C-alpha angles and dihedrals in degrees: 000000000000130000121182116185124192093330119183126175123189129181125201111232108183108301094343134076120224119203108218095173121027117199096317119187117179141154123201115187122221113274096017123138110221132182122203119200136171144120125302109277092019098117104270094123096043089051091051088051090055092049091046095051092245098122140015128233123253087225134001132038134279115199126189110188103310095339122102098211090187093070103031120108125238095268095055092044092052090053091052091051090049097049112022108031133057124199132206122182138195093244096049093228096217121162104248096213095052127080122241092263093048091049090054092046089057089074089058098051095088090056093064095229120165115262094251093052091048090052094048094051094044090052091049092047091052092048090053091058093045099261102110089125096049102063098123098040121116117227090253089060092056134076121246092260094049092050090055088050089057089048089052090050091052090050095051100036090087090054098237127191093221129042115197115194119190109197091324092177099036092109096043137090119244096264094050092043089058092048092051093047089049085054097048091047091051094051090045091055099038096045099034090236126170101236123196118183125191109202146155089203116096093196086061094044093051091063092064125096088229134024127206130189127205127187129161087359094300116123123210137171118249111224 
């Protein structure tokens, strides 16, 4: 699914250069569940940006399937994000003035689908995360766990091959954390997704098939 070869990412901060990723080489097979841990500022977010086609490396290559993300222009990268990759964030990132169903439908807008098809797929996605009875609720009318379920529905409604989750349980209590991880694992197994979770929570990381650690831009496997 993914192949990163000698990926380095540097940022200029004033007169100095900061290395966020340092010669990272990584292969992630199709359908694997991977957890990425590490200290704040260690490179987790930058690595996720590379995997999500949100940024390009300073040096090295990032390949998703047959696409070399390092060399594609903004237009093709946007198409890949819209069709092949689903994103789930710690802060849910829901639009407060839209209902649960409308929030999920926003992920389908770039695909140019007819309104009836967008609605049908959004309703089905919300049902798959246990919110079939909450279609017309606004985010403020939902609990934190329910809001994250809406965000997950939005991520999977376009039927991506990859699901990237950035601290998906960071704003949740332990019981709700476990419910959300049960949901993500179930979707991963049922849909054959490649699931990559960035987390500070060892209980979340322990659920993954494979654990990675990144610090000072250097990636390593966790036994």
